C-alpha positions as CSV (number, residue, x, y, z in Angstrom):
1,X,0.0,0.0,0.0
2,X,1.5,3.3,-1.1
3,X,0.3,5.1,2.0
4,X,-0.8,3.4,5.2
5,X,-3.3,5.9,6.7
6,X,-3.0,5.6,10.6
7,X,-6.5,7.1,11.0
8,X,-8.0,4.4,8.8
9,X,-6.2,1.6,10.6
10,X,-7.4,3.1,13.9
11,X,-11.1,3.6,13.1
12,X,-11.3,0.1,11.4
13,X,-9.7,-1.4,14.6
14,X,-7.1,-3.2,12.6
15,X,-4.8,-3.2,15.6
16,X,-7.3,-5.3,17.6
17,X,-7.4,-7.9,14.8
18,X,-3.6,-8.1,14.8
19,X,-3.7,-8.5,18.5
20,X,-6.0,-11.5,18.1
21,X,-3.6,-13.0,15.6
22,X,-0.5,-12.3,17.7
23,X,-1.8,-14.6,20.4
24,X,-0.9,-17.5,18.2
25,X,2.8,-16.5,17.8
26,X,5.4,-18.9,19.3
27,X,8.2,-16.4,19.8
28,X,8.3,-13.0,21.5
29,X,9.6,-11.2,18.4
30,X,7.1,-13.0,16.2
31,X,4.3,-11.8,18.5
32,X,5.4,-8.2,18.1
33,X,6.0,-8.6,14.4
34,X,2.3,-9.7,13.9
35,X,1.2,-6.5,15.7
36,X,3.3,-4.4,13.1
37,X,1.7,-6.0,10.0
38,X,0.6,-3.3,7.5
39,X,-1.1,-3.4,4.1
40,X,1.3,-3.6,1.1
41,X,1.2,-2.4,-2.5
42,X,3.3,-5.1,-4.1
43,X,1.2,-7.9,-5.4
44,X,4.1,-10.3,-5.6
45,X,5.0,-9.8,-2.0
46,X,1.3,-10.0,-0.9
47,X,1.0,-13.4,-2.8
48,X,4.2,-14.6,-1.2
49,X,2.9,-13.9,2.2
50,X,-0.5,-15.5,1.5
51,X,1.2,-18.6,0.1
52,X,3.5,-18.9,3.1
53,X,0.5,-18.6,5.4
54,X,-1.3,-21.3,3.4
55,X,1.6,-23.7,3.9
56,X,1.6,-23.2,7.6
57,X,-2.2,-23.6,7.6
58,X,-1.8,-26.9,5.6
59,X,0.8,-28.1,8.1
60,X,-1.7,-27.4,10.9
61,X,-4.6,-29.2,9.2
62,X,-2.4,-32.2,8.5
63,X,-1.2,-32.4,12.1
64,X,2.4,-31.9,11.2
65,X,4.9,-29.9,13.5
66,X,6.5,-26.8,12.1
67,X,9.4,-27.0,14.6
68,X,9.5,-23.4,15.7
69,X,10.5,-23.0,19.4
70,X,10.0,-20.1,21.7
71,X,12.8,-17.5,21.9
72,X,12.9,-14.0,23.2
73,X,13.8,-10.7,21.6
74,X,17.5,-11.2,20.8
75,X,18.4,-7.7,19.5
76,X,19.9,-6.6,22.9
77,X,22.0,-9.8,23.0
78,X,23.3,-9.3,19.5
79,X,24.2,-5.7,20.3
80,X,26.1,-6.8,23.5
81,X,28.0,-9.6,21.7
82,X,29.1,-7.5,18.7
83,X,32.0,-5.5,20.2
84,X,35.4,-7.2,20.2
85,X,36.2,-8.6,23.7
86,X,32.5,-8.6,24.8
87,X,31.4,-11.5,27.0
88,X,27.9,-13.0,27.2
89,X,26.9,-14.5,30.5
90,X,25.9,-18.2,30.6
91,X,22.1,-17.7,30.4
92,X,22.5,-15.3,27.5
93,X,24.5,-17.9,25.6
94,X,22.0,-20.6,26.6
95,X,19.1,-18.4,25.3
96,X,20.4,-18.9,21.7
97,X,19.6,-22.6,21.8
98,X,15.9,-22.4,20.9
99,X,16.8,-20.3,17.9
100,X,19.4,-22.9,16.8
101,X,16.9,-25.7,17.4
102,X,14.3,-23.8,15.3
103,X,16.8,-23.5,12.4
104,X,17.5,-27.2,12.6
105,X,13.8,-28.1,12.6
106,X,12.9,-25.8,9.7
107,X,16.0,-27.0,7.7
108,X,14.3,-30.4,7.7
109,X,11.7,-29.0,5.2
110,X,14.5,-28.2,2.7
111,X,13.7,-31.2,0.4
112,X,9.9,-31.3,0.9
113,X,8.6,-30.0,-2.5
114,X,5.0,-29.8,-1.4
115,X,5.9,-26.9,0.9
116,X,7.9,-24.7,-1.5
117,X,8.2,-21.7,0.7
118,X,9.1,-23.6,3.8
119,X,11.6,-25.6,1.7
120,X,13.1,-22.3,0.5
121,X,13.3,-21.0,4.1
122,X,15.0,-24.2,5.2
123,X,17.6,-23.9,2.5
124,X,18.3,-20.3,3.5
125,X,19.0,-21.0,7.1
126,X,22.5,-21.6,8.4
127,X,23.6,-24.7,10.3
128,X,24.7,-23.8,13.8
129,X,24.7,-27.4,15.1
130,X,28.4,-27.3,16.3
131,X,27.9,-24.1,18.2
132,X,24.7,-25.5,19.7
133,X,26.5,-28.6,20.9
134,X,29.3,-26.6,22.4
135,X,27.0,-24.3,24.3
136,X,24.8,-27.2,25.4
137,X,27.8,-29.2,26.6
138,X,29.4,-26.2,28.4
139,X,26.3,-24.7,30.1
140,X,23.4,-26.4,31.8
141,X,19.8,-25.3,32.0
142,X,20.4,-23.3,35.2
143,X,23.3,-21.4,33.6
144,X,26.0,-23.3,35.4
145,X,29.2,-23.9,33.5
146,X,29.8,-27.6,33.5
147,X,33.0,-29.6,34.2
148,X,32.9,-30.7,30.5
149,X,33.4,-27.2,29.3
150,X,37.2,-27.7,29.3
151,X,39.9,-30.1,30.5
152,X,41.4,-27.3,32.6
153,X,38.1,-26.5,34.3
154,X,37.6,-30.2,35.0
155,X,41.1,-30.4,36.6
156,X,40.6,-27.3,38.7
157,X,37.2,-28.4,40.0
158,X,38.5,-31.9,40.8
159,X,41.4,-30.4,42.8
160,X,39.0,-28.0,44.5
161,X,36.6,-30.8,45.6
162,X,39.6,-32.7,47.0
163,X,40.7,-29.7,49.1
164,X,37.2,-29.1,50.2
165,X,37.0,-32.7,51.3
166,X,40.2,-32.4,53.3
167,X,39.0,-29.2,55.1
168,X,35.6,-30.7,56.0
169,X,37.2,-33.9,57.3
170,X,39.5,-31.9,59.5
171,X,36.7,-29.7,60.8
172,X,34.5,-32.8,61.5
173,X,37.3,-34.1,63.6
174,X,37.4,-30.9,65.7
175,X,33.6,-31.1,66.1
176,X,33.9,-34.6,67.5
177,X,36.3,-33.6,70.3
178,X,34.5,-34.1,73.6
179,X,36.4,-31.3,75.3
180,X,34.9,-28.8,72.8
181,X,31.3,-30.0,73.1
182,X,30.3,-27.4,75.8
183,X,31.9,-24.6,73.7
184,X,30.2,-25.4,70.4
185,X,27.0,-23.4,69.5
186,X,26.0,-26.1,67.0
187,X,27.5,-29.3,65.5
188,X,27.8,-28.3,61.8
189,X,30.3,-26.9,59.3
190,X,29.3,-23.7,57.5
191,X,30.8,-21.1,55.2
192,X,31.5,-17.5,55.8
193,X,33.1,-15.2,53.2
194,X,34.2,-18.2,51.2
195,X,35.9,-19.9,54.2
196,X,34.8,-23.1,56.0
197,X,34.1,-22.3,59.7
198,X,32.6,-23.9,62.8
199,X,30.2,-22.1,65.2
200,X,31.5,-21.4,68.8
201,X,29.8,-19.7,71.7
202,X,31.0,-16.1,72.1
203,X,32.2,-16.8,75.6
204,X,34.3,-19.7,74.3
205,X,36.4,-17.5,72.1
206,X,40.0,-18.8,72.1
207,X,39.0,-22.4,72.9
208,X,39.7,-23.1,69.2
209,X,42.7,-21.0,67.9
210,X,41.8,-19.5,64.6
211,X,40.4,-16.5,62.6
212,X,36.9,-15.2,63.4
213,X,35.2,-14.5,60.0
214,X,31.7,-13.6,61.2
215,X,29.4,-13.0,64.2
216,X,25.7,-13.9,64.4
217,X,23.1,-11.2,64.5
218,X,22.5,-11.9,68.2
219,X,26.2,-11.7,68.9
220,X,26.0,-15.0,70.7
221,X,27.8,-17.1,68.0
222,X,31.2,-16.6,66.4
223,X,32.3,-18.4,63.3
224,X,35.9,-19.5,63.5
225,X,38.3,-20.9,60.9
226,X,40.8,-23.0,62.8
227,X,44.5,-22.2,62.1
228,X,45.1,-25.8,61.3
229,X,42.9,-25.6,58.1
230,X,43.9,-22.0,57.1
231,X,46.5,-23.1,54.6
232,X,44.0,-25.5,53.0
233,X,41.5,-22.6,53.0
234,X,44.0,-20.4,51.2
235,X,44.6,-23.1,48.6
236,X,40.8,-23.5,48.1
237,X,40.5,-19.7,47.6
238,X,43.3,-19.8,45.0
239,X,41.6,-22.7,43.2
240,X,38.3,-20.7,43.2
241,X,40.1,-17.8,41.6
242,X,41.6,-20.1,38.9
243,X,38.1,-21.5,38.3
244,X,36.6,-18.1,37.7
245,X,39.5,-17.2,35.3
246,X,38.9,-20.4,33.4
247,X,35.1,-19.9,33.3
248,X,35.6,-16.4,32.0
249,X,37.9,-17.8,29.3
250,X,35.3,-20.3,28.3
251,X,32.5,-17.6,28.1
252,X,34.9,-15.4,26.1
253,X,35.6,-18.2,23.6
254,X,31.9,-19.0,23.2
255,X,31.0,-15.4,22.8
256,X,33.8,-15.0,20.2
257,X,32.3,-17.9,18.3
258,X,28.8,-16.3,18.4
259,X,30.4,-12.9,17.2
260,X,32.1,-14.7,14.4
261,X,28.8,-16.2,13.2
262,X,26.6,-13.2,14.2
263,X,25.6,-12.1,10.6
264,X,24.3,-15.7,10.0
265,X,22.6,-15.9,13.4
266,X,21.0,-12.5,13.0
267,X,19.7,-13.4,9.6
268,X,18.3,-16.7,10.9
269,X,16.6,-14.8,13.7
270,X,15.0,-12.4,11.2
271,X,13.8,-15.2,8.9
272,X,12.4,-17.2,11.8
273,X,10.7,-14.2,13.3
274,X,9.0,-13.6,9.9
275,X,8.1,-17.3,9.7
276,X,6.5,-17.1,13.1
277,X,4.3,-14.2,11.9
278,X,3.1,-16.4,9.1
279,X,2.6,-19.3,11.5
280,X,0.5,-17.1,13.8
281,X,-1.6,-15.7,11.0
282,X,-2.2,-19.3,9.7
283,X,-3.3,-20.4,13.1
284,X,-5.7,-17.4,13.3
285,X,-6.9,-18.3,9.8
286,X,-7.6,-21.9,10.9
287,X,-9.4,-20.9,14.0
288,X,-11.9,-18.7,12.0
289,X,-12.0,-20.9,8.9
290,X,-10.6,-18.2,6.7
291,X,-9.6,-18.4,3.0
292,X,-6.6,-17.1,1.0
293,X,-7.7,-13.9,-0.8
294,X,-7.7,-13.5,-4.6
295,X,-5.9,-10.3,-5.4
296,X,-6.3,-8.9,-8.9
297,X,-5.2,-5.9,-10.9
298,X,-8.7,-4.6,-11.7
299,X,-10.9,-2.4,-9.5
300,X,-13.8,-4.8,-8.9
301,X,-14.3,-5.4,-5.2
302,X,-16.5,-8.5,-4.5
303,X,-16.9,-9.9,-1.0
304,X,-18.9,-13.2,-0.6
305,X,-19.8,-14.4,2.9
306,X,-17.7,-11.8,4.6
307,X,-17.4,-11.8,8.4
308,X,-15.9,-9.2,10.8
309,X,-13.3,-11.0,12.8
310,X,-13.9,-9.2,16.1
311,X,-17.7,-9.6,16.0
312,X,-17.4,-13.2,14.8
313,X,-14.9,-14.1,17.6
314,X,-17.2,-12.5,20.2
315,X,-20.1,-14.7,19.0
316,X,-17.9,-17.7,18.7
317,X,-16.8,-17.3,22.3
318,X,-20.4,-17.2,23.3
319,X,-21.2,-20.3,21.3
320,X,-23.4,-18.3,18.9
321,X,-21.3,-18.2,15.8
322,X,-24.1,-19.8,13.8
323,X,-26.1,-16.6,14.3
324,X,-23.7,-14.5,12.3
325,X,-25.1,-13.2,9.0
326,X,-22.3,-12.9,6.5
327,X,-21.9,-9.9,4.2
328,X,-22.2,-10.1,0.4
329,X,-21.2,-6.9,-1.4
330,X,-19.9,-5.9,-4.8
331,X,-18.7,-2.6,-6.2
332,X,-16.5,-1.5,-9.1
333,X,-18.4,-3.0,-12.0
334,X,-21.4,-1.0,-13.2
335,X,-21.1,1.4,-10.3
336,X,-18.2,2.8,-8.2
337,X,-20.3,4.6,-5.5
338,X,-22.7,2.8,-3.2
339,X,-25.0,4.6,-0.7
340,X,-26.1,2.3,2.1
341,X,-29.2,3.4,4.1
342,X,-31.6,1.8,6.6
343,X,-32.5,1.8,10.3
344,X,-30.2,2.4,13.2
345,X,-28.7,-0.9,14.5
346,X,-29.4,-2.5,11.2
347,X,-25.8,-3.2,10.5
348,X,-24.7,-0.4,8.1
349,X,-21.6,0.5,10.0
350,X,-20.7,-3.2,10.5
351,X,-21.0,-3.7,6.8
352,X,-18.7,-0.7,6.2
353,X,-16.1,-1.9,8.7
354,X,-16.3,-5.5,7.5
355,X,-15.5,-4.4,4.0
356,X,-12.6,-2.3,5.1
357,X,-11.1,-4.9,7.4
358,X,-11.3,-7.7,4.8
359,X,-9.5,-5.5,2.3
360,X,-6.8,-4.5,4.8
361,X,-6.3,-8.1,5.8
362,X,-6.0,-9.2,2.1
363,X,-3.6,-6.5,1.2
364,X,-1.5,-7.4,4.3
365,X,-1.0,-10.9,3.0
366,X,-3.4,-12.5,5.6
367,X,-6.2,-14.9,4.9
368,X,-9.6,-13.4,5.0
369,X,-12.9,-14.3,6.8
370,X,-14.8,-14.7,3.5
371,X,-15.5,-17.3,0.9
372,X,-12.9,-18.2,-1.7
373,X,-14.9,-16.5,-4.5
374,X,-14.1,-13.1,-2.9
375,X,-12.1,-10.8,-5.2
376,X,-9.9,-8.0,-3.8
377,X,-8.4,-5.3,-6.1
378,X,-4.8,-4.2,-5.6
379,X,-5.6,-0.9,-4.0
380,X,-3.1,2.0,-3.4
381,X,-4.8,3.0,-0.2
382,X,-7.9,2.7,2.0
383,X,-9.3,5.9,3.5
384,X,-12.1,5.8,6.1
385,X,-14.1,8.3,8.1
386,X,-16.0,6.3,10.7
387,X,-17.2,7.3,14.1
388,X,-16.9,10.6,16.0
389,X,-13.3,11.5,16.6
390,X,-13.4,15.2,16.9
391,X,-10.6,16.8,19.0
392,X,-11.8,18.4,22.3
393,X,-8.4,20.2,22.5
394,X,-8.9,21.6,19.1
395,X,-12.4,22.6,20.0
396,X,-13.9,20.9,16.9
397,X,-17.5,20.1,16.5
398,X,-18.7,16.7,15.1
399,X,-19.4,18.4,11.7
400,X,-16.1,20.3,11.6
401,X,-14.1,17.1,12.4
402,X,-15.9,15.2,9.6
403,X,-15.4,18.0,7.1
404,X,-11.6,18.2,7.9
405,X,-11.3,14.4,7.5
406,X,-13.4,14.4,4.2
407,X,-11.1,17.1,2.9
408,X,-8.1,14.8,3.5
409,X,-9.9,11.9,1.9
410,X,-10.8,13.9,-1.3
411,X,-7.2,15.2,-1.6
412,X,-5.7,11.7,-1.4
413,X,-8.3,9.7,-3.4
414,X,-7.6,8.4,-6.9
415,X,-8.6,5.4,-9.0
416,X,-6.7,3.0,-6.7
417,X,-8.5,4.1,-3.5
418,X,-11.3,2.6,-1.4
419,X,-13.2,5.3,0.5
420,X,-15.4,4.3,3.5
421,X,-17.6,7.1,5.0
422,X,-20.0,6.4,7.9
423,X,-23.0,8.7,8.3
424,X,-22.1,11.1,5.5
425,X,-23.7,14.6,6.0
426,X,-24.3,14.2,9.7
427,X,-24.0,17.0,12.3
428,X,-25.6,19.8,10.3
429,X,-28.8,20.9,8.6
430,X,-30.1,17.9,6.6
431,X,-30.8,19.9,3.4
432,X,-27.4,21.6,3.3
433,X,-25.7,18.5,4.5
434,X,-27.4,16.4,1.8
435,X,-26.4,18.8,-0.9
436,X,-22.8,18.9,0.3
437,X,-22.7,15.1,0.6
438,X,-24.0,14.7,-3.0
439,X,-21.3,17.0,-4.2
440,X,-18.7,15.0,-2.3
441,X,-19.9,11.7,-3.8
442,X,-19.8,13.3,-7.3
443,X,-16.2,14.4,-6.7
444,X,-15.1,11.0,-5.5
445,X,-16.8,9.4,-8.5
446,X,-14.9,11.7,-10.9
447,X,-11.7,10.8,-9.2
448,X,-12.5,7.1,-9.8
449,X,-12.4,6.0,-6.1
450,X,-14.5,3.0,-5.0
451,X,-16.8,4.6,-2.5
452,X,-19.0,3.1,0.2
453,X,-21.0,5.5,2.4
454,X,-23.8,5.1,5.0
455,X,-26.3,7.8,5.6
456,X,-29.8,8.7,6.8
457,X,-30.3,11.6,4.4
458,X,-33.2,11.0,2.0
459,X,-31.7,13.4,-0.6
460,X,-28.7,11.0,-1.2
461,X,-31.1,8.1,-1.9
462,X,-32.6,9.9,-4.9
463,X,-29.2,11.2,-5.9
464,X,-27.6,7.8,-6.0
465,X,-30.5,6.4,-7.9
466,X,-30.3,9.0,-10.7
467,X,-26.5,9.5,-11.0
468,X,-24.5,7.3,-13.4
469,X,-22.0,5.0,-11.7
470,X,-23.9,5.1,-8.4
471,X,-26.3,2.8,-6.7
472,X,-28.4,2.4,-3.5
473,X,-28.2,-0.4,-1.0
474,X,-30.1,-1.2,2.1
475,X,-29.8,-3.2,5.2
476,X,-32.8,-5.5,5.1
477,X,-35.5,-5.3,7.8
478,X,-38.3,-7.8,8.2
479,X,-41.7,-7.1,9.7
480,X,-42.7,-9.1,12.8
481,X,-46.4,-9.2,13.8
482,X,-47.7,-10.0,17.3
483,X,-50.1,-8.9,20.1
484,X,-51.9,-6.4,17.8
485,X,-48.7,-4.6,17.1
486,X,-45.9,-5.1,14.6
487,X,-42.2,-4.3,14.7
488,X,-39.2,-4.4,12.4
489,X,-36.1,-6.4,13.1
490,X,-32.8,-6.4,11.2
491,X,-31.8,-9.4,9.2
492,X,-28.3,-7.9,8.7
493,X,-28.4,-8.8,5.0
494,X,-27.4,-6.1,2.4
495,X,-29.7,-5.6,-0.6
496,X,-28.2,-3.8,-3.5
497,X,-30.3,-1.6,-5.9
498,X,-32.9,-0.4,-3.4
499,X,-32.6,2.3,-0.7
500,X,-33.5,1.6,2.9
501,X,-36.1,3.0,5.2
502,X,-35.4,4.4,8.7
503,X,-38.6,2.9,10.1
504,X,-38.4,5.7,12.7
505,X,-42.2,6.1,13.2
506,X,-42.8,2.3,13.4
507,X,-40.0,1.8,15.8
508,X,-41.1,4.7,18.0
509,X,-44.7,3.4,18.1
510,X,-43.6,0.0,19.1
511,X,-41.3,1.4,21.8
512,X,-44.3,3.0,23.4
513,X,-44.3,6.6,22.2
514,X,-47.9,7.9,22.3
515,X,-49.9,7.4,19.1
516,X,-51.0,11.1,19.0
517,X,-47.3,12.1,18.8
518,X,-46.7,9.6,16.1
519,X,-49.7,10.9,14.1
520,X,-48.6,14.5,14.5
521,X,-45.1,13.6,13.4
522,X,-46.4,11.9,10.3
523,X,-48.5,15.0,9.5
524,X,-45.6,17.3,10.0
525,X,-43.3,15.0,7.9
526,X,-45.7,14.9,4.9
527,X,-44.2,16.2,1.7
528,X,-41.7,14.6,-0.5
529,X,-39.7,13.0,2.2
530,X,-42.7,11.0,3.5
531,X,-43.7,10.1,0.0
532,X,-40.2,8.9,-0.7
533,X,-40.3,6.7,2.5
534,X,-43.6,5.3,1.3
535,X,-42.3,4.7,-2.1
536,X,-39.3,2.9,-0.6
537,X,-41.6,0.8,1.5
538,X,-43.7,-0.2,-1.6
539,X,-40.6,-1.0,-3.6
540,X,-39.3,-3.2,-0.7
541,X,-42.7,-5.0,-0.5
542,X,-42.7,-5.6,-4.2
543,X,-39.1,-6.8,-4.1
544,X,-40.1,-9.3,-1.4
545,X,-43.1,-10.5,-3.4
546,X,-40.9,-10.7,-6.5
547,X,-38.3,-12.7,-4.5
548,X,-41.0,-15.1,-3.3
549,X,-42.3,-15.6,-6.8
550,X,-38.8,-16.0,-8.2
551,X,-38.1,-18.6,-5.6
552,X,-41.2,-20.5,-6.6
553,X,-40.3,-20.3,-10.3
554,X,-36.8,-21.5,-9.5
555,X,-38.3,-24.5,-7.7
556,X,-40.5,-25.2,-10.7
557,X,-37.5,-24.9,-13.0
558,X,-35.6,-27.3,-10.9
559,X,-38.5,-29.8,-11.2
560,X,-38.5,-29.3,-15.0
561,X,-34.8,-29.7,-15.3
562,X,-35.0,-32.9,-13.2
563,X,-37.9,-34.2,-15.4
564,X,-35.9,-33.3,-18.6
565,X,-32.9,-35.1,-17.2
566,X,-34.9,-38.1,-16.3
567,X,-36.6,-38.2,-19.7
568,X,-33.3,-37.8,-21.4
569,X,-31.9,-40.7,-19.4
570,X,-34.9,-42.9,-20.1
571,X,-34.7,-42.0,-23.8
572,X,-31.0,-43.0,-23.9
573,X,-31.9,-46.3,-22.1
574,X,-34.7,-46.9,-24.7
575,X,-32.3,-46.2,-27.6
576,X,-29.8,-48.6,-26.1
577,X,-32.4,-51.3,-25.6
578,X,-33.8,-50.8,-29.1
579,X,-30.3,-51.1,-30.5
580,X,-29.8,-54.3,-28.6
581,X,-33.1,-55.7,-29.9
582,X,-32.4,-54.7,-33.5
583,X,-28.9,-56.2,-33.3
584,X,-30.2,-59.4,-31.9
585,X,-33.0,-59.6,-34.5
586,X,-30.5,-58.8,-37.3
587,X,-28.2,-61.7,-36.2
588,X,-31.2,-64.1,-35.9
589,X,-32.5,-63.0,-39.3
590,X,-29.1,-63.4,-40.9
591,X,-28.7,-66.9,-39.5
592,X,-32.3,-67.8,-40.6
593,X,-31.8,-66.6,-44.1
594,X,-28.4,-68.4,-44.3
595,X,-30.1,-71.7,-43.4
596,X,-33.1,-71.1,-45.8
597,X,-30.7,-70.1,-48.6
598,X,-28.8,-73.4,-48.2
599,X,-32.2,-75.3,-48.3
600,X,-33.2,-73.3,-51.4
601,X,-29.9,-74.1,-53.1
602,X,-30.5,-77.8,-52.3
603,X,-34.1,-77.6,-53.8
604,X,-32.7,-76.0,-57.0
605,X,-30.1,-78.7,-57.3
606,X,-32.7,-81.4,-57.0
607,X,-35.0,-79.6,-59.6
608,X,-32.1,-79.6,-62.1
609,X,-31.6,-83.3,-61.6
610,X,-35.3,-84.2,-61.9
611,X,-36.0,-85.7,-65.3
612,X,-39.8,-85.7,-65.2
613,X,-42.8,-83.9,-63.6
614,X,-43.3,-86.9,-61.3
615,X,-39.8,-86.6,-60.0
616,X,-40.2,-82.8,-59.5
617,X,-43.4,-83.1,-57.5
618,X,-41.7,-83.7,-54.1
619,X,-39.3,-80.9,-54.8
620,X,-42.2,-78.5,-55.5
621,X,-43.8,-79.6,-52.1
622,X,-40.5,-78.7,-50.3
623,X,-40.3,-75.3,-52.1
624,X,-43.9,-74.5,-51.0
625,X,-42.9,-75.3,-47.4
626,X,-39.8,-73.1,-47.6
627,X,-41.9,-70.2,-49.0
628,X,-44.3,-70.5,-46.1
629,X,-41.4,-70.7,-43.5
630,X,-40.2,-67.2,-44.6
631,X,-42.5,-64.5,-42.9
632,X,-43.8,-61.6,-44.8
633,X,-42.5,-58.1,-43.5
634,X,-45.3,-55.5,-43.4
635,X,-44.5,-51.8,-43.1
636,X,-45.9,-50.3,-39.9
637,X,-48.6,-47.7,-40.4
638,X,-47.1,-44.2,-40.4
639,X,-47.6,-42.1,-37.2
640,X,-49.8,-39.1,-37.7
641,X,-50.0,-35.9,-35.6
642,X,-53.2,-35.8,-33.5
643,X,-55.4,-32.9,-34.5
644,X,-55.7,-30.4,-31.6
645,X,-59.5,-30.7,-31.7
646,X,-59.3,-34.5,-31.2
647,X,-57.1,-34.2,-28.0
648,X,-59.1,-35.1,-24.9
649,X,-58.3,-35.3,-21.2
650,X,-57.3,-38.8,-20.3
651,X,-56.1,-39.6,-23.9
652,X,-52.9,-41.7,-24.2
653,X,-50.5,-40.0,-26.5
654,X,-46.9,-40.1,-27.5
655,X,-44.2,-37.5,-28.2
656,X,-42.1,-39.1,-30.9
657,X,-39.2,-36.7,-30.9
658,X,-38.7,-37.2,-27.1
659,X,-39.5,-40.9,-27.3
660,X,-42.0,-40.8,-24.4
661,X,-45.7,-41.7,-23.9
662,X,-48.1,-40.0,-21.5
663,X,-51.7,-39.2,-20.6
664,X,-53.3,-35.8,-21.4
665,X,-54.2,-33.9,-18.2
666,X,-55.2,-30.5,-19.7
667,X,-55.2,-28.6,-23.0
668,X,-55.1,-24.8,-23.5
669,X,-56.6,-24.1,-26.9
670,X,-55.5,-20.4,-26.9
671,X,-51.8,-21.2,-26.3
672,X,-51.8,-24.6,-28.0
673,X,-50.0,-26.0,-24.9
674,X,-50.9,-29.4,-23.5
675,X,-50.2,-30.7,-20.0
676,X,-49.2,-34.4,-19.8
677,X,-48.6,-36.9,-17.0
678,X,-45.4,-38.9,-17.8
679,X,-44.4,-41.6,-15.3
680,X,-46.1,-39.7,-12.5
681,X,-44.6,-36.3,-13.4
682,X,-46.2,-33.3,-15.0
683,X,-44.9,-32.0,-18.3
684,X,-46.1,-29.1,-20.4
685,X,-45.5,-29.3,-24.2
686,X,-46.8,-27.9,-27.5
687,X,-49.9,-29.9,-28.7
688,X,-48.6,-30.1,-32.3
689,X,-45.8,-32.3,-31.1
690,X,-48.3,-35.1,-30.0
């Protein structure tokens, strides 16, 4: 997207949708990356993202693991490791392992052709297996550098444990001395300031010659290191210093190895973070049964079965997702401006936001909550004015705030723009607001922008009806009768080509406003506005009647199509059977004639050999028998059309060109059409075909 308009993203609550998707991220940087998703203007990049998301979605559906592991934001770690001589602490080094494991797991997709994008990602990642093994061998889960980190460290620690053992054994011998029992505060060895000590009562100071390293909080206990273990304590302290030096050397070496491979590691980190965003979006897609969008270069916007993710998730969490009424909307073909009208709470704003959100998601490379037949144009920008966001600090009224925003929209709009305006013309005098709104719509149409607006202004209904390239649409309301009253309730279905009614008087009456006030309001209303509302009501009623009749006709057409299909099938079966019968008869006739021909030839041979009439008499008898054995073929009487005046109800007739027979049920002499019953079904046909 050439320009990402922050105001549009805010009023369409795009951030909330991204927050929902971010919950499915595995990694911390992936979660933040999902929240930063924005629409794009590059069709190739959009398609790449969509295809990547589709591969992760397919993995999820097939129950296969993607192999991404959780890792935190590593940019601070990379910054710390970059300078020469820098040293990462053990847990920082250990935090690289999930990243390395993720690269290994994704690299396993390198040769799997059915996942081309994951395969390409796997081939792009580096192999840090050796560094992983070295870190894992050198540092345990708690961040402790293990004895296996180096031979020198192993030697130092083994020596250190030996010295510690000698010190403890010596101190245990002192604790077992009976003469010291009254002077000991407790019978254990402890450590103070890195030196092994025994606890003595304060009054027994001097009973064990040594150095006092600490005194208890109460002052009753002193912690003494006997002189006889002091040299061993010094040796232990020296070994501890050697241990720290060796540990630092190991950390410095490991950090240097990380620094050496930092460009590869950082690139892997960025690639896997992006992959996690695709994984999160795919999981979000799967949760809401979304579809990959079809992005095209034209300017036709067609949404089929669209759902607003936030509203759908809310209903889904309540177990009421089956109550959601999807949105069907199309713009950009015969008209580029659509004016949506109807009652409050009828779903106009939701329709506007749903359209905007689905377009933003598609242009961001996400799957969309709509059917696969949805078509999204490659737009340059989406500009919206939805809700009341006037600035108190700037002392702007509702109308002023909208006018300022509309000015921005008109300046930025072009043929690659989708404009969404909620309650156009609100906040001022209806007549002047209506005229101004009509001019704005005309301007946006001339600039070529796809424009969807909602309004309550009657003037805009007529304007959209009469202007080229514009159309009306309405959020459908259905009448509900009961208890002597009636009310209207929204169906949340968008109907294109007809303006909507506000139903203000009906709603007010059913909410209990006194009838005399309603009547007075209707009288005051009067005029063209009231006539327009009445006309809209009549049009809507006729539309509903037409829809009902159309539904009935469609059902009849389905029955006719089924009958035609059945008749065609039966005709094919009859043709097949007739062919079988004819083929069989032809074979039998051929064989019969072959036999009779042989008999005739034998008779002729005998006649030639007969010398007298007496000898020829038996041959003549055989010839007469042969003649009688061959049946005579009579031509069937030709079929003749039944004169229309002879057709009667109950008459059995045939339709030769269809190969069917039926019984006459009715005849219309004016139209020349005849209704037949054929195999229990009704069929209407021209009488001259009988």
